[in-house]
C-alpha positions as CSV (number, residue, x, y, z in Angstrom):
1,M,59.8,-155.0,-130.5
2,E,60.6,-151.6,-132.2
3,D,57.2,-150.2,-131.2
4,H,57.7,-151.4,-127.6
5,Q,61.1,-149.6,-127.4
6,K,59.6,-146.5,-128.9
7,R,56.8,-146.4,-126.3
8,K,59.3,-147.1,-123.6
9,A,61.5,-144.2,-124.7
10,E,58.4,-141.9,-124.9
11,M,57.4,-142.9,-121.4
12,E,60.9,-142.2,-120.0
13,K,60.9,-138.8,-121.7
14,Q,57.5,-138.0,-120.2
15,M,58.5,-139.1,-116.7
16,K,61.6,-136.8,-117.0
17,M,59.4,-133.9,-118.0
18,L,57.1,-134.7,-115.0
19,E,60.0,-134.8,-112.6
20,H,61.2,-131.5,-113.9
21,N,57.8,-129.8,-113.7
22,M,57.3,-131.0,-110.1
23,T,60.7,-129.5,-109.0
24,L,59.4,-126.1,-110.0
25,I,56.5,-126.4,-107.5
26,K,57.2,-125.8,-103.8
27,Y,54.3,-127.7,-102.3
28,K,52.1,-130.4,-103.9
29,I,48.9,-131.1,-101.9
30,A,46.1,-133.5,-102.7
31,V,42.6,-133.0,-101.4
32,M,40.7,-136.3,-100.9
33,S,37.7,-137.8,-99.2
34,G,36.6,-141.3,-98.4
35,K,33.2,-140.9,-100.0
36,G,31.4,-138.5,-102.3
37,G,29.0,-135.8,-101.4
38,V,31.2,-134.3,-98.6
39,G,32.1,-131.1,-100.5
40,K,35.6,-132.1,-101.5
41,T,35.8,-130.1,-104.7
42,T,34.2,-127.1,-103.1
43,T,36.9,-127.4,-100.4
44,A,39.7,-127.8,-102.9
45,V,38.6,-124.7,-104.8
46,N,38.3,-122.6,-101.7
47,L,41.6,-123.7,-100.3
48,A,43.3,-122.9,-103.6
49,M,41.6,-119.4,-103.5
50,G,42.7,-119.0,-99.9
51,F,46.3,-119.7,-100.8
52,K,46.0,-117.2,-103.7
53,M,44.5,-114.5,-101.4
54,M,47.4,-115.0,-99.1
55,G,49.7,-114.0,-101.9
56,Y,50.9,-117.5,-103.0
57,S,51.2,-118.5,-106.6
58,T,48.7,-121.3,-106.9
59,G,47.5,-123.9,-109.4
60,I,44.8,-126.5,-109.2
61,L,44.7,-129.8,-111.0
62,D,41.4,-131.5,-111.4
63,A,42.3,-135.1,-111.1
64,D,38.6,-136.3,-110.9
65,V,38.8,-137.5,-114.5
66,T,35.2,-138.8,-114.8
67,G,33.6,-136.0,-112.8
68,P,35.7,-132.8,-113.5
69,D,33.8,-130.0,-111.6
70,V,36.6,-127.6,-110.9
71,A,36.0,-125.6,-114.1
72,L,32.3,-125.1,-113.2
73,M,33.1,-124.0,-109.6
74,L,35.7,-121.5,-110.9
75,G,33.3,-120.1,-113.6
76,M,35.6,-121.5,-116.4
77,E,33.2,-124.0,-118.0
78,G,33.4,-123.7,-121.7
79,R,37.0,-122.5,-121.7
80,R,39.5,-124.4,-123.9
81,I,43.2,-125.0,-123.8
82,E,44.4,-122.6,-126.5
83,Q,48.0,-122.1,-125.9
84,T,51.0,-124.3,-126.2
85,G,54.5,-123.2,-125.3
86,P,58.0,-124.6,-125.8
87,F,57.6,-126.8,-122.7
88,G,54.0,-128.1,-123.4
89,M,50.4,-127.1,-122.9
90,M,49.7,-124.0,-120.8
91,P,47.2,-124.2,-117.9
92,V,44.1,-122.2,-118.3
93,M,44.3,-119.0,-116.3
94,H,41.5,-118.0,-113.9
95,H,41.0,-114.3,-113.5
96,S,42.4,-114.4,-110.0
97,G,45.7,-115.8,-111.4
98,I,45.1,-119.4,-110.4
99,R,46.4,-121.8,-113.0
100,V,43.9,-124.5,-113.8
101,M,44.0,-127.8,-115.7
102,S,40.9,-130.1,-116.0
103,L,39.7,-132.6,-118.5
104,A,36.6,-130.3,-118.7
105,F,38.7,-128.0,-121.0
106,L,39.0,-130.9,-123.5
107,L,35.4,-132.2,-123.6
108,Q,33.1,-131.3,-126.4
109,T,30.3,-130.3,-124.1
110,P,29.9,-130.3,-120.3
111,D,27.5,-133.3,-120.7
112,T,30.1,-135.5,-122.5
113,P,30.6,-138.6,-120.4
114,V,34.1,-139.9,-119.7
115,I,33.8,-143.6,-119.9
116,W,37.4,-144.8,-119.2
117,R,39.0,-147.6,-117.4
118,G,41.9,-147.2,-114.9
119,P,44.9,-147.1,-117.3
120,L,43.4,-144.3,-119.4
121,K,42.7,-142.2,-116.2
122,T,46.4,-142.7,-115.2
123,T,47.5,-141.7,-118.6
124,V,45.7,-138.4,-118.6
125,I,46.8,-137.5,-115.1
126,R,50.4,-138.3,-116.1
127,Q,50.0,-136.0,-119.1
128,F,48.6,-133.2,-117.0
129,L,51.5,-133.4,-114.7
130,A,54.2,-133.8,-117.3
131,E,53.0,-132.1,-120.4
132,V,51.3,-129.0,-118.8
133,Y,53.8,-126.3,-118.1
134,W,52.8,-125.2,-114.6
135,D,56.0,-123.1,-114.2
136,Q,57.0,-122.1,-110.7
137,L,54.3,-122.3,-108.1
138,D,54.1,-122.1,-104.4
139,F,51.2,-124.5,-104.3
140,L,49.6,-127.1,-106.6
141,I,46.3,-128.3,-105.2
142,I,45.2,-131.7,-106.7
143,D,41.5,-132.4,-106.5
144,L,41.0,-136.2,-106.3
145,P,37.8,-138.1,-106.8
146,P,36.3,-139.8,-103.7
147,G,37.6,-143.1,-102.6
148,T,40.9,-145.0,-102.8
149,A,41.0,-146.3,-106.3
150,D,42.8,-145.4,-109.6
151,E,43.3,-141.6,-109.4
152,P,44.6,-141.3,-105.8
153,M,46.9,-144.3,-106.4
154,S,48.2,-142.7,-109.7
155,V,48.9,-139.3,-108.1
156,G,50.7,-140.9,-105.1
157,Q,52.9,-143.0,-107.5
158,L,53.6,-140.2,-110.0
159,I,54.5,-137.6,-107.3
160,P,56.6,-139.5,-104.8
161,D,57.4,-136.2,-103.0
162,L,53.8,-135.3,-102.6
163,D,53.8,-133.0,-99.5
164,G,50.6,-134.3,-98.1
165,V,46.9,-134.8,-98.3
166,V,44.0,-132.9,-96.8
167,I,41.1,-135.3,-95.8
168,V,37.6,-133.8,-96.1
169,T,34.7,-135.3,-94.2
170,T,31.3,-134.5,-92.8
171,P,30.3,-135.2,-89.2
172,Q,28.2,-138.3,-90.0
173,D,29.5,-141.7,-89.0
174,V,29.4,-143.1,-92.5
175,A,31.7,-140.4,-93.8
176,L,34.0,-140.8,-90.8
177,L,34.2,-144.6,-91.5
178,D,35.5,-143.9,-95.0
179,V,37.9,-141.2,-93.8
180,R,39.8,-143.9,-91.9
181,K,40.2,-145.8,-95.2
182,S,41.6,-142.7,-96.9
183,I,44.0,-142.2,-94.0
184,G,45.0,-145.8,-94.3
185,M,45.7,-145.5,-98.0
186,A,47.8,-142.4,-97.4
187,G,49.8,-144.3,-94.8
188,K,50.4,-147.2,-97.2
189,M,51.7,-144.8,-99.8
190,N,53.9,-142.9,-97.3
191,V,52.1,-139.6,-97.9
192,P,51.7,-137.4,-94.9
193,V,48.2,-136.4,-93.8
194,L,48.2,-132.6,-93.3
195,G,45.0,-132.8,-91.4
196,I,41.2,-133.5,-91.4
197,L,38.8,-130.8,-92.3
198,E,35.2,-131.2,-91.2
199,N,32.8,-129.8,-93.8
200,M,29.0,-129.1,-93.3
201,S,29.6,-128.7,-89.6
202,G,26.5,-126.9,-88.5
203,L,24.2,-124.7,-90.5
204,I,24.5,-120.9,-90.1
205,F,21.1,-119.4,-90.9
206,T,20.2,-115.7,-91.0
207,C,16.6,-114.9,-90.4
208,P,15.3,-112.9,-93.3
209,D,12.8,-111.0,-91.0
210,C,14.8,-110.2,-87.9
211,G,18.3,-110.7,-89.1
212,K,19.2,-113.0,-86.2
213,V,22.0,-115.4,-87.0
214,T,21.4,-119.0,-85.8
215,E,23.6,-122.1,-86.0
216,I,21.9,-125.5,-86.2
217,D,23.7,-128.8,-85.9
218,L,22.0,-130.2,-89.0
219,F,24.4,-133.1,-89.5
220,G,26.0,-133.2,-86.1
221,K,29.3,-131.7,-85.2
222,G,32.7,-132.8,-83.9
223,G,33.1,-136.2,-85.6
224,G,36.1,-135.1,-87.7
225,E,37.8,-133.6,-84.7
226,K,37.2,-136.8,-82.7
227,V,38.8,-139.0,-85.5
228,A,41.7,-136.6,-85.8
229,G,42.3,-136.9,-82.0
230,E,42.0,-140.6,-82.0
231,L,44.5,-141.0,-84.8
232,G,46.9,-138.3,-83.7
233,L,46.3,-136.1,-86.8
234,P,45.9,-132.3,-87.1
235,F,42.4,-131.1,-87.1
236,L,42.0,-128.2,-89.6
237,G,38.7,-126.9,-88.3
238,R,35.0,-127.0,-89.1
239,I,33.4,-125.4,-92.2
240,P,29.8,-124.5,-91.3
241,L,27.1,-124.9,-93.9
242,D,26.2,-121.6,-95.5
243,V,23.4,-121.4,-98.1
244,K,25.6,-119.1,-100.2
245,I,28.4,-121.8,-100.6
246,P,26.4,-123.9,-103.1
247,E,24.9,-120.8,-104.7
248,D,28.4,-119.3,-105.3
249,S,29.8,-122.6,-106.4
250,D,27.1,-123.0,-109.1
251,K,27.8,-119.5,-110.3
252,G,31.6,-120.2,-110.5
253,N,32.5,-117.8,-107.6
254,P,34.7,-119.2,-104.9
255,F,32.9,-118.5,-101.6
256,V,36.0,-117.5,-99.7
257,A,36.6,-114.6,-102.1
258,E,32.9,-113.6,-102.4
259,H,32.2,-113.5,-98.7
260,P,35.6,-113.2,-97.0
261,D,34.2,-112.1,-93.6
262,S,31.7,-114.9,-93.2
263,P,32.3,-117.6,-90.6
264,A,32.7,-120.3,-93.3
265,A,35.3,-118.2,-95.3
266,K,37.2,-117.5,-92.1
267,A,37.3,-121.2,-91.3
268,F,38.7,-121.9,-94.8
269,K,41.3,-119.2,-94.4
270,E,42.3,-120.5,-90.9
271,A,42.7,-124.0,-92.4
272,V,45.0,-122.5,-95.1
273,K,47.1,-120.9,-92.4
274,M,47.4,-124.1,-90.5
275,I,48.5,-126.0,-93.6
276,V,51.1,-123.4,-94.5
277,A,52.4,-123.5,-90.9
278,K,52.7,-127.3,-90.9
279,L,54.4,-127.4,-94.3
280,E,56.9,-124.7,-93.4
281,E,57.6,-126.3,-90.1
282,E,58.4,-129.6,-91.8
283,K,60.6,-128.1,-94.5
């Protein structure tokens, strides 16, 4: 009984810390997808960089506990949490000024598997929200794993004032089918959908010989916009495929910062502007 009361008191203290931390953050946004392989983490990282490039103080929480890839895509793999302050752990700082927290910073090696059941995943997400001192931020971007299971549920329950979710999809029917499930989950949790972003929407290819730029509908186009229209949700635009996006991601260089004038980077930045406008309108 004494141990139970002690654990209960610790949990209450942690939840108070979480609530306090979240009051310091103006906007909390989750990035989610119905299925894997649609470029959700790439999108989350580039949206975060887009907010930062617009002058907003920004953090990114990697809530994909079993597949934490944010560190790799920001060139921070191998970094460790080294500082603790009076209010808890300090997020690891990206050279751009983005504050980052990921389980990758706590693993022995990048290949170390995280073999955890749901309760442990919830525990670590709660710790990252409560025991990491995010300080004052304009935006906290939360990169969720694909699907509608433990991590999205935990984030929705732990942050009752979550400002919204961005749904990432590709144009294929199978991805769009799962998008509807993500939207349904957001509705059940009373979390606003800020919009649907269609990734891999056409391939932009530059001929190495003549320099001609050609766009090919490799996976189709327009499915995300169609679903958004049918459900009455904002459409945040199309991100075309660019061969440099995976190259930059593997090197830890956010594409939107490396190639700011490219069509894909412009599409990311336009999505950021639309999200900001919607949030400010609702505030």
